[in-house]
C-alpha positions as CSV (number, residue, x, y, z in Angstrom):
1,M,21.3,10.2,-22.2
2,R,17.8,9.0,-21.4
3,Q,18.4,5.8,-23.3
4,K,21.6,5.3,-21.4
5,G,19.6,5.7,-18.1
6,D,21.4,8.9,-17.2
7,L,18.4,11.0,-16.2
8,I,20.4,13.8,-14.6
9,A,22.4,14.4,-17.8
10,A,19.2,14.2,-19.9
11,I,17.5,16.8,-17.7
12,A,20.5,19.1,-17.9
13,A,20.5,18.8,-21.7
14,L,16.8,19.6,-22.0
15,R,17.2,22.6,-19.7
16,T,20.0,23.9,-21.9
17,A,17.8,23.5,-24.9
18,I,15.1,25.5,-23.2
19,Q,17.5,28.3,-22.3
20,I,18.4,28.4,-26.0
21,A,14.8,28.2,-27.2
22,P,12.3,29.0,-24.4
23,D,9.3,28.3,-26.6
24,L,10.4,24.8,-27.6
25,G,7.3,22.9,-26.4
26,E,8.7,19.5,-27.1
27,A,11.6,20.1,-24.8
28,H,9.3,21.3,-22.0
29,N,7.2,18.1,-22.5
30,D,10.2,15.8,-22.5
31,L,11.6,17.5,-19.4
32,G,8.2,17.0,-17.7
33,G,8.4,13.3,-18.4
34,L,11.9,12.9,-17.0
35,L,11.0,14.9,-13.9
36,R,7.9,12.8,-13.3
37,E,10.0,9.7,-13.7
38,R,12.3,11.0,-10.9
39,G,9.3,11.7,-8.6
40,E,9.7,15.5,-9.0
41,V,5.9,15.9,-9.4
42,K,5.6,19.7,-8.9
43,A,8.4,20.5,-11.3
44,A,7.0,18.0,-13.9
45,L,3.6,19.6,-13.7
46,A,5.1,23.1,-14.3
47,S,7.0,21.7,-17.3
48,F,3.8,20.1,-18.8
49,R,1.9,23.4,-18.3
50,E,4.7,25.2,-20.1
51,A,4.6,22.7,-22.9
52,V,0.9,23.3,-23.6
53,R,1.4,27.0,-23.3
54,T,4.2,27.1,-25.9
55,R,2.8,24.3,-28.1
56,P,-1.0,24.3,-27.6
57,K,-1.5,21.9,-30.5
58,L,0.9,19.3,-29.1
59,A,-1.5,16.4,-28.2
60,L,1.2,14.4,-26.3
61,A,1.8,17.4,-24.0
62,W,-1.9,17.7,-23.2
63,F,-2.0,13.9,-22.6
64,N,0.9,14.0,-20.2
65,L,-0.6,17.0,-18.4
66,G,-3.9,15.2,-18.1
67,T,-2.5,11.9,-16.7
68,L,-0.4,13.7,-14.1
69,L,-3.4,15.9,-13.0
70,R,-5.4,12.7,-12.7
71,D,-2.7,11.2,-10.5
72,L,-2.7,14.3,-8.4
73,G,-6.5,14.2,-7.9
74,E,-7.2,17.4,-9.9
75,L,-9.8,15.5,-11.8
76,E,-11.8,18.3,-13.5
77,D,-8.6,19.7,-15.0
78,A,-7.5,16.2,-16.0
79,V,-10.7,15.7,-17.9
80,D,-10.2,19.0,-19.7
81,A,-6.6,18.3,-20.6
82,L,-7.3,14.8,-21.9
83,T,-10.3,16.0,-23.9
84,R,-8.1,18.7,-25.5
85,S,-5.5,16.0,-26.3
86,L,-8.2,13.8,-28.0
87,A,-9.5,16.8,-29.9
88,L,-6.1,17.2,-31.5
89,D,-5.6,13.4,-32.0
90,P,-8.8,11.3,-31.7
91,K,-6.9,8.0,-32.3
92,Q,-5.3,7.8,-28.9
93,A,-6.5,4.7,-27.1
94,D,-4.4,5.6,-24.1
95,A,-5.9,9.1,-23.8
96,F,-9.5,7.6,-23.9
97,Y,-8.5,5.1,-21.2
98,W,-7.0,7.8,-18.9
99,L,-10.0,10.0,-19.6
100,G,-12.2,7.2,-18.4
101,N,-10.0,6.9,-15.2
102,A,-10.5,10.7,-14.6
103,W,-14.2,10.4,-15.0
104,M,-14.3,7.4,-12.7
105,G,-12.3,9.4,-10.2
106,R,-14.9,12.1,-10.4
107,G,-17.6,9.5,-9.6
108,D,-19.2,9.4,-13.0
109,A,-19.2,5.8,-14.0
110,H,-21.4,6.5,-17.1
111,Q,-18.9,8.9,-18.7
112,A,-16.1,6.6,-17.7
113,E,-17.7,3.7,-19.5
114,Q,-18.1,5.8,-22.7
115,A,-14.4,6.7,-22.6
116,Y,-13.3,3.1,-22.1
117,R,-15.6,1.9,-25.0
118,A,-14.0,4.6,-27.2
119,A,-10.5,3.3,-26.2
120,L,-11.6,-0.2,-27.4
121,R,-12.9,1.2,-30.7
122,V,-9.4,2.6,-31.3
123,D,-7.6,-0.5,-30.0
124,A,-9.7,-3.6,-29.5
125,Q,-6.7,-5.4,-27.9
126,M,-6.3,-2.9,-25.1
127,L,-6.9,-5.2,-22.1
128,V,-6.5,-2.5,-19.5
129,A,-9.4,-0.6,-21.0
130,R,-11.6,-3.8,-21.3
131,W,-10.7,-4.4,-17.6
132,A,-11.6,-0.9,-16.6
133,L,-14.9,-1.1,-18.5
134,T,-15.9,-4.1,-16.4
135,M,-15.1,-2.3,-13.1
136,A,-17.0,0.8,-14.2
137,Q,-20.3,-1.1,-14.3
138,I,-20.7,-0.7,-10.5
139,E,-22.0,2.8,-10.0
140,P,-20.7,4.5,-6.8
141,V,-24.0,6.3,-6.0
142,P,-26.8,4.8,-8.2
143,A,-29.8,7.0,-8.9
144,S,-32.2,4.4,-7.6
145,L,-32.5,0.8,-6.2
146,Q,-33.3,-0.4,-9.7
147,A,-30.1,1.3,-11.0
148,A,-28.1,-0.5,-8.3
149,V,-29.5,-3.9,-9.3
150,G,-28.9,-3.1,-12.9
151,S,-25.3,-2.2,-12.3
152,R,-24.6,-5.4,-10.5
153,E,-26.1,-7.4,-13.4
154,N,-24.0,-5.4,-15.9
155,F,-20.9,-6.1,-13.8
156,T,-21.6,-9.8,-13.8
157,R,-22.1,-9.9,-17.5
158,E,-19.0,-7.8,-18.3
159,L,-16.9,-9.9,-15.9
160,D,-17.9,-13.1,-17.7
161,K,-17.1,-11.5,-21.1
162,L,-13.7,-10.3,-19.7
163,I,-12.8,-13.8,-18.5
164,A,-13.8,-15.3,-21.8
165,W,-11.8,-12.7,-23.8
166,C,-8.7,-13.3,-21.7
167,R,-8.9,-17.0,-22.0
168,S,-9.4,-16.9,-25.7
169,H,-6.7,-14.3,-26.5
170,R,-4.2,-15.2,-23.7
171,P,-2.6,-11.8,-23.7
172,S,1.1,-12.1,-22.9
173,G,1.2,-8.8,-21.0
174,G,-2.1,-9.4,-19.3
175,F,-0.6,-8.9,-15.8
176,A,-0.4,-5.1,-16.6
177,A,-4.2,-4.9,-16.2
178,V,-4.4,-6.6,-12.8
179,G,-5.1,-4.0,-10.1
180,A,-5.1,-1.1,-12.5
181,T,-8.8,-0.7,-11.6
182,Q,-10.7,-2.8,-9.1
183,P,-14.3,-3.7,-8.2
184,Y,-14.1,-1.4,-5.2
185,Y,-17.7,-0.3,-5.1
186,L,-19.1,-3.8,-5.2
187,A,-18.5,-4.1,-1.4
188,Y,-21.1,-1.3,-0.9
189,Q,-23.9,-3.5,-2.1
190,E,-25.1,-5.6,0.8
191,Q,-25.0,-8.9,-1.0
192,S,-22.6,-11.8,-0.9
193,N,-19.9,-11.1,-3.4
194,V,-17.9,-14.2,-2.8
195,E,-18.7,-16.0,-6.1
196,L,-18.2,-12.8,-8.2
197,L,-14.9,-12.1,-6.5
198,R,-13.8,-15.7,-6.8
199,K,-14.1,-15.4,-10.5
200,Y,-12.4,-12.0,-10.5
201,G,-9.6,-13.3,-8.2
202,H,-8.9,-16.4,-10.3
203,L,-8.6,-14.2,-13.4
204,C,-6.1,-11.9,-11.6
205,T,-3.8,-14.8,-10.5
206,E,-4.1,-16.5,-14.0
207,L,-2.8,-13.3,-15.6
208,M,0.0,-12.9,-13.0
209,K,1.4,-16.4,-13.5
210,P,3.1,-15.9,-16.8
211,W,5.0,-12.9,-15.3
212,E,5.9,-15.0,-12.2
213,A,7.2,-17.8,-14.5
214,K,9.2,-15.4,-16.6
215,V,10.8,-13.7,-13.7
216,G,11.3,-16.9,-11.8
217,L,10.5,-15.7,-8.3
218,P,12.0,-18.0,-5.7
219,V,9.6,-18.8,-2.8
220,R,11.3,-19.6,0.5
221,T,10.0,-22.5,2.6
222,F,9.7,-22.0,6.3
223,T,12.7,-22.7,8.4
224,R,12.5,-22.6,12.2
225,A,14.6,-19.5,12.8
226,A,14.8,-17.7,16.1
227,R,12.1,-15.3,15.0
228,C,9.2,-15.4,12.6
229,R,9.9,-13.1,9.7
230,V,6.7,-11.2,8.9
231,G,6.4,-8.9,5.9
232,I,3.6,-6.2,5.8
233,V,2.8,-4.6,2.4
234,S,0.8,-1.4,2.6
235,A,0.4,2.1,1.0
236,H,-0.9,3.3,4.4
237,F,2.0,3.4,6.9
238,T,0.6,6.9,7.5
239,N,-2.3,8.6,9.4
240,H,-4.9,6.6,7.5
241,S,-8.0,4.5,8.6
242,V,-6.3,1.2,7.9
243,W,-3.2,2.2,9.9
244,N,-5.2,3.6,12.8
245,A,-7.6,0.7,13.1
246,I,-5.3,-2.2,12.4
247,V,-1.6,-1.8,11.7
248,R,-0.4,0.6,14.3
249,G,-1.4,-1.8,17.1
250,W,0.8,-4.4,15.6
251,M,3.7,-2.0,15.5
252,E,3.3,-1.3,19.2
253,H,2.6,-4.7,20.6
254,L,4.1,-7.5,18.4
255,D,7.0,-9.0,20.4
256,P,10.3,-8.2,18.6
257,S,11.9,-11.2,20.2
258,K,9.5,-13.4,18.4
259,I,8.4,-11.4,15.3
260,E,10.8,-9.8,12.9
261,L,9.0,-7.1,11.0
262,H,9.8,-6.3,7.4
263,L,7.7,-3.3,6.2
264,F,7.2,-2.4,2.5
265,H,5.8,1.1,2.3
266,I,4.7,1.2,-1.4
267,A,3.4,4.8,-1.4
268,S,5.3,8.0,-1.6
269,H,3.5,9.9,1.2
270,H,5.2,10.0,4.6
271,D,4.3,11.6,7.9
272,G,4.9,11.1,11.6
273,E,3.3,7.7,11.6
274,T,5.6,6.6,8.8
275,A,8.6,7.5,11.0
276,F,7.0,5.5,13.9
277,A,6.6,2.5,11.7
278,R,10.3,2.8,10.5
279,Q,11.5,2.8,14.2
280,R,9.6,-0.3,15.0
281,A,10.7,-2.3,12.0
282,H,13.6,-4.7,11.6
283,R,13.7,-3.5,7.9
284,F,11.7,-0.7,6.4
285,E,11.6,-0.4,2.6
286,S,10.3,2.8,1.0
287,A,11.3,4.0,-2.4
288,Q,10.0,5.1,-5.8
289,R,9.6,1.7,-7.4
290,D,7.3,0.1,-9.9
291,W,5.3,-3.0,-8.8
292,S,7.6,-5.5,-10.4
293,T,10.6,-4.1,-8.5
294,W,8.6,-4.2,-5.3
295,A,7.7,-7.8,-6.0
296,K,11.4,-8.8,-6.3
297,A,12.3,-6.8,-3.2
298,I,9.7,-8.5,-1.2
299,V,10.8,-12.0,-2.3
300,E,14.4,-11.1,-1.5
301,H,13.5,-10.5,2.1
302,E,12.4,-14.1,2.4
303,V,9.6,-13.6,4.9
304,D,7.7,-16.5,6.4
305,V,4.3,-14.7,6.3
306,L,3.4,-11.8,4.1
307,V,0.5,-9.7,5.3
308,F,-1.7,-7.3,3.2
309,P,-3.7,-5.2,5.7
310,E,-6.0,-4.3,2.8
311,V,-6.5,-5.6,-0.7
312,G,-8.9,-3.6,-2.9
313,M,-8.0,0.1,-2.2
314,D,-4.6,0.4,-3.8
315,A,-3.5,-0.6,-7.3
316,V,0.0,-1.8,-6.5
317,T,-1.1,-3.7,-3.4
318,A,-3.7,-5.5,-5.5
319,K,-1.2,-6.6,-8.1
320,L,1.3,-7.8,-5.5
321,A,-1.4,-9.7,-3.6
322,A,-2.3,-11.6,-6.8
323,A,1.3,-13.0,-7.1
324,R,2.9,-15.7,-4.9
325,L,5.6,-13.8,-3.1
326,A,5.8,-15.8,0.1
327,K,4.9,-19.3,1.4
328,V,2.0,-17.9,3.5
329,Q,0.0,-14.8,2.4
330,V,-2.6,-13.1,4.5
331,A,-5.2,-10.4,4.1
332,T,-7.1,-8.5,6.8
333,W,-10.1,-6.3,7.0
334,G,-8.7,-2.9,5.9
335,H,-11.0,-3.5,2.9
336,P,-13.6,-5.7,4.6
337,E,-14.3,-8.1,1.8
338,T,-12.8,-11.3,0.5
339,T,-10.0,-10.7,-1.9
340,G,-11.2,-13.5,-4.1
341,L,-7.5,-14.3,-4.8
342,P,-6.3,-17.9,-4.7
343,S,-2.9,-16.4,-3.8
344,I,-4.2,-15.3,-0.4
345,D,-4.3,-18.1,2.1
346,H,-5.9,-16.6,5.1
347,F,-8.3,-13.7,5.9
348,V,-7.9,-12.4,9.5
349,S,-11.1,-10.8,10.9
350,A,-12.6,-10.5,14.4
351,S,-15.1,-12.7,16.2
352,A,-17.2,-9.7,17.4
353,M,-17.6,-8.5,13.8
354,E,-18.5,-11.7,12.0
355,P,-21.9,-13.4,11.7
356,A,-22.6,-17.1,12.1
357,G,-21.4,-19.0,9.0
358,A,-19.0,-16.2,8.0
359,A,-16.5,-18.6,6.5
360,A,-18.8,-19.0,3.5
361,H,-18.2,-15.3,2.7
362,Y,-14.5,-15.8,2.0
363,V,-12.4,-17.6,-0.6
364,E,-9.5,-17.5,1.9
365,R,-9.4,-19.5,5.2
366,L,-11.1,-17.3,7.7
367,T,-9.5,-16.7,11.1
368,T,-11.4,-14.6,13.7
369,L,-9.3,-13.0,16.5
370,P,-11.1,-12.5,19.8
371,G,-13.3,-9.4,20.4
372,L,-12.6,-6.6,18.0
373,G,-9.4,-8.3,17.0
374,C,-7.3,-5.1,16.9
375,C,-5.6,-2.6,19.2
376,A,-6.9,0.8,18.2
377,R,-5.7,3.8,20.1
378,R,-7.5,7.0,21.1
379,F,-7.3,9.7,18.4
380,G,-6.6,12.3,21.0
381,I,-7.9,15.2,18.8
382,A,-8.6,18.5,20.5
383,A,-12.2,19.3,19.5
384,E,-12.9,22.7,17.9
385,A,-16.1,24.3,19.3
386,V,-18.9,24.2,16.8
387,D,-22.0,26.4,16.9
388,L,-24.8,24.4,15.4
389,R,-26.8,27.6,14.7
390,S,-24.1,28.6,12.3
391,L,-24.8,25.4,10.4
392,G,-28.5,26.2,10.2
393,I,-29.5,24.0,13.1
394,A,-31.7,25.9,15.5
395,P,-31.7,25.3,19.3
396,G,-34.0,22.6,20.3
397,T,-33.7,20.8,17.0
398,T,-32.6,17.1,17.2
399,S,-29.3,16.8,15.5
400,L,-28.4,13.4,13.9
401,L,-25.0,12.8,12.5
402,C,-24.7,10.7,9.3
403,P,-20.9,10.6,8.9
404,G,-20.4,8.1,6.0
405,V,-19.0,9.0,2.6
406,P,-21.9,9.2,0.0
407,F,-21.4,5.8,-1.5
408,K,-22.0,4.1,1.9
409,Y,-25.7,5.1,1.6
410,A,-27.5,2.5,-0.5
411,A,-30.7,3.4,-2.2
412,E,-32.5,0.6,-0.5
413,H,-32.2,2.4,2.8
414,D,-33.3,5.9,1.7
415,F,-36.7,5.4,3.3
416,L,-35.0,5.2,6.8
417,W,-33.9,8.8,6.7
418,V,-37.4,9.9,5.5
419,E,-39.1,8.0,8.3
420,I,-36.7,9.3,11.0
421,A,-37.3,12.9,9.8
422,R,-41.0,12.3,9.9
423,R,-41.1,10.9,13.4
424,L,-38.6,13.4,14.9
425,S,-39.5,16.7,13.2
426,P,-38.1,19.2,13.9
427,C,-34.7,17.5,13.3
428,R,-31.7,17.8,11.1
429,L,-29.9,14.8,9.5
430,I,-26.3,15.9,8.9
431,F,-24.5,14.5,5.8
432,F,-21.2,15.5,4.3
433,R,-19.8,16.5,0.9
434,G,-16.6,14.6,0.4
435,Q,-14.5,14.4,-2.7
436,P,-15.5,13.9,-5.5
437,T,-18.4,16.3,-4.8
438,L,-20.5,14.7,-7.6
439,L,-21.2,11.7,-5.4
440,A,-22.7,13.9,-2.6
441,E,-24.7,15.8,-5.2
442,R,-26.2,12.5,-6.5
443,L,-27.0,11.3,-3.0
444,E,-28.6,14.6,-2.2
445,T,-30.7,14.5,-5.4
446,R,-31.8,11.0,-4.6
447,L,-32.8,11.8,-1.0
448,R,-34.5,15.0,-2.1
449,G,-36.7,13.0,-4.4
450,Q,-37.6,10.6,-1.6
451,F,-38.4,13.4,0.8
452,G,-40.6,15.1,-1.8
453,A,-42.5,11.9,-2.5
454,A,-43.2,11.6,1.2
455,G,-44.4,15.2,1.4
456,L,-41.6,16.4,3.6
457,D,-39.5,19.5,3.2
458,F,-36.0,18.2,2.5
459,D,-34.2,21.5,3.3
460,A,-36.0,21.7,6.7
461,H,-34.7,18.2,7.7
462,V,-31.4,17.6,5.9
463,V,-28.2,19.5,5.6
464,F,-25.0,18.6,3.7
465,L,-21.9,20.1,5.2
466,P,-18.4,20.5,3.7
467,W,-15.9,17.8,4.6
468,Q,-14.6,18.7,8.0
469,S,-11.1,18.8,9.5
470,H,-10.4,16.3,12.3
471,D,-10.7,18.9,15.1
472,R,-13.9,20.3,13.7
473,F,-15.4,16.9,13.2
474,F,-14.7,16.0,16.8
475,G,-16.3,19.3,17.8
476,L,-19.3,18.4,15.8
477,M,-19.6,15.0,17.5
478,K,-19.5,16.6,20.9
479,S,-22.3,18.9,19.9
480,V,-24.9,16.7,18.2
481,D,-27.4,14.3,19.8
482,V,-27.1,10.9,18.0
483,F,-24.7,9.2,15.6
484,L,-26.4,7.2,12.9
485,D,-24.2,4.4,11.6
486,S,-24.6,3.7,7.9
487,P,-26.5,0.4,7.3
488,G,-24.9,-2.2,5.0
489,F,-21.4,-0.7,5.2
490,S,-20.5,0.4,8.7
491,G,-17.7,2.7,9.9
492,F,-15.1,1.4,12.3
493,N,-12.9,4.5,12.8
494,T,-15.9,6.9,12.9
495,A,-17.7,4.8,15.4
496,M,-14.6,4.6,17.6
497,Q,-14.3,8.4,17.3
498,A,-17.9,8.7,18.5
499,V,-17.0,6.5,21.5
500,E,-14.1,8.8,22.3
501,C,-16.5,11.8,22.2
502,G,-19.2,10.0,24.3
503,L,-21.7,10.2,21.4
504,P,-24.5,7.6,21.4
505,I,-24.6,5.4,18.3
506,V,-27.4,3.5,16.6
507,A,-26.3,0.6,14.3
508,W,-28.1,-1.8,12.1
509,E,-26.2,-5.1,12.3
510,G,-25.5,-6.2,8.8
511,K,-25.2,-9.5,7.0
512,F,-21.5,-9.3,6.5
513,L,-18.3,-8.1,8.2
514,R,-18.5,-4.7,6.4
515,G,-21.9,-4.0,7.9
516,R,-21.1,-4.9,11.5
517,F,-18.3,-2.6,12.8
518,A,-20.4,-0.2,14.9
519,S,-22.7,-3.0,16.1
520,A,-19.6,-5.0,17.3
521,I,-18.4,-1.9,19.2
522,L,-21.8,-1.3,20.8
523,R,-22.0,-5.0,21.9
524,E,-18.5,-4.7,23.4
525,L,-19.7,-1.7,25.4
526,G,-22.7,-3.6,26.6
527,L,-25.1,-1.5,24.6
528,G,-26.7,-4.2,22.5
529,E,-30.1,-2.4,22.9
530,L,-28.8,0.1,20.3
531,V,-28.1,-2.6,17.8
532,A,-31.0,-3.0,15.3
533,D,-31.9,-6.1,13.3
534,S,-34.5,-4.5,11.1
535,A,-35.4,-1.1,9.6
536,G,-38.2,-0.6,12.2
537,A,-35.9,-1.4,15.1
538,Y,-33.3,1.0,13.7
539,V,-35.8,3.9,13.5
540,D,-37.2,3.1,16.9
541,A,-33.7,3.1,18.5
542,V,-33.0,6.5,16.9
543,V,-36.3,8.0,18.0
544,R,-35.8,6.6,21.6
545,L,-32.3,8.1,21.9
546,A,-33.5,11.4,20.5
547,Q,-36.6,11.8,22.6
548,D,-35.8,10.1,25.9
549,L,-33.2,12.5,27.4
550,A,-32.7,10.3,30.5
551,F,-32.0,7.2,28.4
552,R,-29.5,9.2,26.2
553,K,-27.8,10.5,29.4
554,R,-27.4,6.9,30.6
555,V,-26.0,5.8,27.3
556,R,-23.5,8.6,27.3
557,A,-22.4,7.6,30.9
558,T,-22.0,4.0,29.8
559,I,-19.8,5.0,26.8
560,E,-17.7,7.3,28.9
561,R,-17.2,4.6,31.6
562,R,-16.6,1.6,29.3
563,G,-15.2,3.3,26.2
564,P,-11.6,3.5,27.4
565,S,-11.4,-0.3,27.5
566,L,-11.8,-0.5,23.7
567,F,-8.6,1.6,23.2
568,A,-5.0,0.4,23.4
569,N,-6.0,-3.1,24.3
570,P,-2.9,-5.2,23.4
571,E,-4.9,-8.5,23.3
572,G,-5.8,-7.9,19.6
573,A,-2.1,-7.6,18.7
574,R,-1.2,-10.6,20.9
575,S,-3.8,-12.8,19.2
576,M,-2.5,-11.6,15.9
577,Q,1.0,-12.7,17.0
578,R,-0.3,-16.2,17.9
579,F,-1.9,-16.4,14.5
580,L,1.3,-15.4,12.7
581,L,3.4,-17.9,14.5
582,E,0.9,-20.7,13.8
583,A,0.4,-19.7,10.2
584,A,4.2,-19.7,9.6
585,A,4.6,-23.1,11.2
């Protein structure tokens, strides 16, 4: 029945077998596989758990359980299950590969690298493991500045080896590796990545071309129809940072008499924002599909311009972006870095966020929309009251919010937090423990060492809080004194949330788009004096805001007066519409 494609009949047969023989582990395992294929994830998980309970020596069942747990983000259990599978059968290249993915998900690039190398010892032709090994060279939270430099050198070396291997072996199914893992953490190093990503991007498109030729995807040329047909490919038509900052404004303000929206929601998660997107679209595609089926569906819509709000955060998006599915293909700053892909024609950014000479940072043709270039709306979250004393922050202690995820804090900037603490003591720098917790632990270890070397009591000056709910985070922003934007890789949504809460921000204007979100927001508010261009200026601005209560009060008043102008400004969407029409023509 499975071979005939009748999954329902196959599932029924397996369930009958289990009724006859409840301890038949192979049947539980096969049932789990079919349920997973149908998208019934919870039922599949239960079947795999029953398989390993009834047949604890069935390596395949432990493998299936481990890969599903990895997909569900239950990474510690995934590592355990895959390790058990390999103990039973150590010749599984796939199991080593997925073990590496689980370790990488936990933030441990070293363990991931060891697993990928083990996969290649079993199967030297396994391109997806060779690919993942290259991406794993970039550590999310390096132990030191020297380690960060070393990881970049390692990535450069392994990328060159990967390119040489692919060009000498010409793997027929090489397209399967594209997007499976990505150089995501490279963006968190404040250096120009354009040449590295150019090489990476060319490799991606080279590997996709044999698949495109085999499938024979037709590409429609532009015809002057009544409306411009715009396709948007995203895994984030949900309450997500990319949607909130960029895409939702398009849904609200693109003129349906001129723009015909075709939305391709390639993820399974849905919420109220997904329903809103569906209402605004001419066509809304959302289904359980593999990437190749999605590619064919996108081509069949014959859009004039295909937009990827982000490339670099989602595996299916990355693979689709590396193929030529429309005459004009566009990326935006959902992941604020060049894609490196020759298949992407334009990168749309914002004039307030880009430095002089920014075009040199992109493989694509750069277009900057006026101002912030977007139409972000107020979050409208009801703040939950937060008692700072319950968090160990005594009254009268300056409270400094450091809201970034751990991998935003580069080792080269560790001295900033030490110097701020030294000059403002007593104070508390407030960081957060996101998932995976290992990354926060490594950041804390690194900072603890820096504070110790400076002769400062780390625990008296720094606190790591659990990741907060939205309402509690807003309550925290309304309670603390100053918001410290992360140098090198800024936060757009968090800075906009701070504006909504009237919280003063200090930003260090970075060299690239990704380090200039908060500084752009401050300049749009007329608060350029809180934008630093050096480490000393950053520390001085923080100290001034913390100690000069009258100045801080004036800043708050300015934010409260001018802040509303940053939200729900339709000009960002209108300028995007002008770009889309011009790009299509």
